[in-house]
N, C-alpha and C positions, 0 to 999 in steps of 0.2 A: 477323675471324671468332670470338675468343676469348669473345663472348659467351653464354648458354646459349642453346639455339634446341630447341625440345623437338618438335617435328615436323618433316619435308621436305616434306611438300606444301599447296599453299594454293591458295584460289578467288580467280573475279575480286574478289567481295563481302567476301576479306581484303585483299587491295589498297586496294581503293575504302577500307573503316575506316581499316588504315592513314594514307592520306593524309592523310585529313581532322586524324587526329588528332596528323602532323608538322605541318601548317598549327597546331595548336594549341599542340605544343612550342615551336614558334620565334616563337609571341605572349609565351608562358608566357618564354624564353628572355631577348627582349626586357625585358621588365620587372625578371629576375632583373639583368640587367646594370645594370639603372638606378638598383639600390637602390644606396642610399650605402653605401660600405663592402665592399661585396659584395667578392670576392675577395683583400680585401689582407692579405699576412700577408710572411713571409720567403722567398725566393725555396728551392724544395727540388727535389730528384734524384730521379727512378727510373730503373728500366729492365730490359730482358729479352733475356735473354740464350737465343738457340734455340741447337740443338749436333746431330750426328749420331751414332747407335750404330751402330759400325762390327766386324765378326768379326775374327780374327786375319791375315786377307787383307787389310784395309784394304777389305770389302767390305760395304754395310749387311747391318745387321742389325734384324730386325723382330722385336721384344722390348719396345716402347716402354713397354706398358700394365703386363707387368710389371716394369718397373724401376721403374715410376713407383707401384705399390704397396707395392716392397719400401723408395723412398725414404721413403714416408710422409711427407709434406712438401707445405702445401696452394700454397706457392713453387713446385712444380714441375707443370706442366699438357700435357697431352698434345699433340700438331701433328696438322696432314695428310694426314703420311706414318707409317707405322708403323717409319719408325727414324728419326723427330725428336723430340725432345721439348723445352720450355722451361720454362727456371725466371726466375721471375720474384725479385727484389732489393727489399728494402724499402725505402719513400720516405724519403729523409733529406736533411736539409738542408742546403743551399749552402757553407755556411763550413766555416771549420775543415777539416776531412777526409776528405770526400767520395770522392774518386778512389781513396786509399787503405782506403776500407769496399767500393769496390766492388770494386778488382783482389782483397781479403780473399776477401769473397764469393766472386766466383766463382772463386778458388781451389778454394774449401773448395766450393763443389758439383763441381765440375768434379772432384776428388779422389774427395768421398765417393759422385757418379756412375757414373766408373770402376771403383771395386773395388767396386759393386756390380754394371756389369756386367760384371765378370770371373768372377760366378756364373752366371752365362747366355754364357761364353767370346765375352767382347767386349769391347769396348774405349767409349771417348765421347771425341769428336774434337767442336773448333770451330772451323769453316773455313764460308767460303759458301757452295760447292757441292763436293760432293764428287767429286773427278776421276777417281773410279773407278765411277761410276755407267755402264748400261746401260739399252735401250730396254727391257728387263725387266722391271726396277726400278720401274717404273710400271705403273698401271693400277686397276683395281678393286681390285687385292687386295692392293696398297700401300696403300690407305686405312686410316686407323683409323675402325672403326665406327661415329663420332658422326654425332644427328642434323644438328649442325652441318654437317657434310662431303657431307653427301647432299644437302643442303642447296644448298650453294654448287653441287654441280654441276646440281640441278636449276632451279635461278636465273637459271644461266647460258645454259641450254636453254630457258630462258623467253624472254630478250631477245636471245640468238644464233641464232636457226632456221635450221635446222631439228635441228642436233644441236652443242649446244655442248661436251657429254665431250670430244671430240678440238677439235685448232686444229693448226697449222699452223705450224713456227718456221722464220725466216729471219733467221741470227745470222753475221754477217761475222768475221772472226779473218785467223789465220793460217792453219788449217783450217774456211771456213765452214761453218757446217751450214743445213742444209736439210731440213727433215723434211713431209712432208704431213699428218703425221699422231699430233701428240703430246697424249698424255692430260693432262687440268687436272691431274692431279698431279704434273706436271715445279713446277708452284709451290711443290711442296712441297719441291724441291730448293733451293731458296733458303731459305739460314737466316744470321740478324741477330743483330743486336745495337744494340735498339733505346733512347733513351734518352727520356727524361721530363722536361719543363723546363718548374715553374710560375712565372707572370711576373704582373707586375700589371694589373688589366684596361686600365687609362690607358695601359701599355705595351705592351697586347698589338700593335696594328699595326705599330711599327718594331722589335723583338721580331722581329717573323715575318718582317721584310722582312731583317732582320739575317742570319737564320738562312738564308734563300733565297739574300741572296748569298755566306753564306760556304758552304755542303754543295758546292759542287763541290772546295772547296780540303779541306777536311776529307777528302770520299772520293776523292778518288785519292789522297791520303797512304794510306789506310788501305784501298787495295783488295785483296780476298783472294781474288778466283774467278775465275780467267781461264782454267778447263778447264770442259765441261759435255756428257757421250758422250763422253772421251778428245776430244774436240776442242779447240783453241788458240783461244779467241774474245776477246771482249774481258776485260780489269783486273778489271772487276767486272759478270760476264755476270748476276748476277742482275738487275742493271737489265732489261733487254732479258725476259731469258726472265720476270721477275714479269709482267712485261708482257705478253708475245706468249703465256703461257701462260694466262692471265686470257681477253683479250680478243683473239688471234690473230695475225698480220702486219698491220702498222698498211699502211692504204688510203692508196696514194698521189693517189690520181684527184681531182680540184678539185671538189670534190662537197661540201655542207653536209652535215655531220651532227653529232653531240650532242660533246662532251668525252672522252675518252676517259678510264675511270675509274680507269684507272694513269698518272698524270700528275707535273708537276714541279709545276705550278699554274696559274693564269687569267691570273695578274698580281700587280701590289705590290697588298699591305692596304693601301687608305686611313682608314680610321679609325680601324674596331674587331673584334673578334671576331667581330658578329652578323654582318657579310656573308658572312666564310668558311664560317660552319653555311649561312646562307643560300641562298648558291651551292649548295651541296653537295644541298640538302633542293630547290632547283627546278631546278636544271641533270640533275640526275640519277633515272630514274625506279626506286622501290622494288625492290629485290631480294627482300628478305625482309622480308612485309608479318606480322610477329608483335606485336600489339598488348597492351600493359600496359593494366588495371583501373583507376590512378591516372589519375585528368583534369587535367593539369599546371596549367590554369587557378582550378578550385578550390583549391589546395595554395601557389599563390604568395604566397600574402597572410598565410600560418600557416607555412610551412614550404618548405624548397627541394626544389621538385619534380624530381624524378628524371630526367624527359624521354625514357623507356625507350626510346622513336622515333624520337626523332633519335639516341641514340646509337647504334640499330642501325642507322641508314642510314648513318652517317657510319665505321659498320665497314665498310662493303661498299664506301667509295669509297678506294680506297686511293693518295694523293696519295705523294708523298715524303716532305713535313710536313704535319705534321694537327693541326686544332685538336683539343681533348679541352675537354668539361663534365664539370665532378666536381662530387658532393655533400659529397665528402672534405675533412674540417680546415673544417668551417664555408663550403664552397664554394669552386670555385677555377676557372682555367684554367690551359691547358697548353699546351706543344707539344710534339707526338711526331717524335720525327727519327725517321725508320724506314729510311734510304739505308743506313745504315752496313752492313756485313759482321759474321760472329761471326769470332773467332779474332785473329791467332792462338793469344794467350797471354792473360790475365790482365792480364799490365802493358800489354800493347796496347793494350785496349778501353779501361780506364782512359785511358789516356793520349791515346785517341781522345775518350772524353768530355769531359777538360781542355782541348783544343785547340778543341771543336766549342762547349764550352759558354763558354769561357772568349772566343770569336772572339763568339758572341752577342751578351755581355753586353760586349763593347769597343767591337763595331759599333753598339750599340742609336744611341747619339744623331746619329751621324753617317749612317745607315739610309736616311732620306726623301733626302738627299742625294743618295747611291748612287744610293737608286732614280731622279732624276732623271740622273742622268753616265751611267746603266748600263741600258738598255731591258730588259725584260724580257726579251724575245727570245733576247738575249746571253745572262742568268741560265740558261737555258735549256740551249743552247749549251753553257755551260760545264757543266753538271749532266752531260753527253748524252757530251760530248768528255773529261770526266774519267772517267766510267766505262769508257767506251771505252779510254782509251790509259794510265789509273793515273796511278803518279809522273812516267811519260812525258809528260804531255798538255802541252798548251799551252794559254791560256784566255785571256778578252779582260777589261780590266780599265780601267778611266780613264787616263790619264796621269798622272806625279806634279804635275803643274800643274793636275791636272784637265782637260784640254785635249786634249779626241779621246778615242780610247780607241786602246791597244795592244795587239799575241796577246804574252804574255810563256811562259815555262814556270811550272808551278804551282810546282815546289820554289821558282823564286825570289820567286813571290808569297806562298807559306806562312814562308817564311821573312821576308819585310818584313812578314809580318803577325804575328810571335812576341809582339812588344813588348804588339801589340794583347788578344792572347789574355790576358798577363801582365795588364795593366792592367785588364781585366775580370773575372780572378779574383779580383784584390787590390779589384775591388768589392763582390763579392758576398763577402768575407770567409774570403777562403780563405785556410789557412795559404802564408807565404813558401815554406818548404819543402817543402809539397806542388806548392807554382805549381812552382817549379824542380826539382822531380823527374821531375815527369808532360811537364813542356815539353820537356825535357832529352829525353824520348826522341820526341818529334815531332820533334828539330832531330838528334839522330842519323839518322835516318830518312834526313832530308835530305840528311845529312852523305853517309851512304852509301851513297845512292839506292838503298832497299831498303825494302820493303814486305813482304806475305805472296803477294802475286801477282807481283812480281819475282824473289821466292825461286823457287817453286813453279817460274815456266817456267824460270829458269836450271839447278834443281837436274832437272828431266823431262830440259831439254835435253845436259845431261851425262850423266843415265842410260842414256837413247837411244842413244848412239853408243855400245851396245853390250849394248843388252837391248830386246826387241819391246816396240813402243807399252805393251800392258799390263804387262807385265810393270815398265818401267820407271814406269807411272804405280802402281803400287803398291807399290813401292819407295817413293815419290819419298811415299807417304803413312804408310810406315813411320817416315819418315825425319821428314816432318813433327810426326804425332804425338810421336815421343820429344823432341823440340826444344818441342812446345808445352808440353810436362809439363813441363820446368823452367822455365818465368816466363822467361826468360832474352827479351829483348826481340825481335823479328824482324830489326830492324837489325845485329844481334851474330850472327844465324845464318848457318855456314858452308856449304859442298855439299862437307863431303866426307861 
């Protein structure tokens, strides 16, 4: 939903025209992908970091537009709720020291934002979900006044009649959360650290499958969202919260229905990126039918078409990994990895990126074999189990002899995959010292059995012995913010 939308209301004619344009986009995309040399080039990385703005008590600060103006940089953009912002990293080659660049840019952006926020009696906080949120922090008054966000509410009303501005929430955990009336702005509670990984078109399917395979492993070790509205829920509560705040509680009845727009995926990729784009276009009805004057088929022989309608449509299908087409850098394909939370620190986010990208590159050549050994439904199971249990999760994986499947601790699997990540990063041309530094952050997390979610839960449990729930959460957020600003990896954080 980061694309520009100039209005919030559309007619039936708009939807019909959009569907026709979408079909022409798909035809043009197939022509482009068939062009010799399209998308060839070195691997590159990009990232997006969403953050919270909080007051001195750790409560949401509704000043994103004012802080955006003071920051004065097009890399910073507004988010759905008035207490969130998103910082976009400049794309960079995967070779060399990209993760040091991510760490440095994250720290620089966080420090600059924090300095500006202080002028508004606030602070910046990189965290998956702010633990001190209350139900009163959501609703129309919390939403950033932008046409694309009003369109988001209206489009969901169209799909989920009669009223999709509110949904129910049902998330299990130590303190189960059940709400019959949850506003769509609860989606804005989910702040993430998203990665973009450029891949060769000929290698797209195997790269996609590799990323799907390893997403649960990285997510479990990176989990940083164990609270919502003061309830202890999943270690990565963003996953069910994002889905339910957009589409409601999953219907368990045995009846035919379209796939959910927020999902892990619909199966292993077989041949190319084209099948993934076609799935999104054919299976999901358009939500924001904003058409562009460009006719992609008239342009495909002269220059790369922008495919405006296809990009708009795919931005409203929120799979946790998503195929992206771009005309940038003479045209390319990339995979957006959307499941990781923001925080706790710049070095932790950079380490998560190194582990994720390293595994994607290291597993690519064996991804097709692994996809045969591990049915997709088990990969999906792994993803939601990792989101629920985080670093404590147990996941399904082929045995060492590739005969049958085992259920193993996610930390044991992660440790066994560190050499694969190291080899993958070396293949991409990442400097040896870079590889060692950031994978050691992951290794330390495994050894200490500590990530953002487990630290938050442990700290809260300690504080709650002498403080009431709200006081304990507020104090925990203060301690979190102090440690996050130090840029010390979360595995080294204490509970004092």
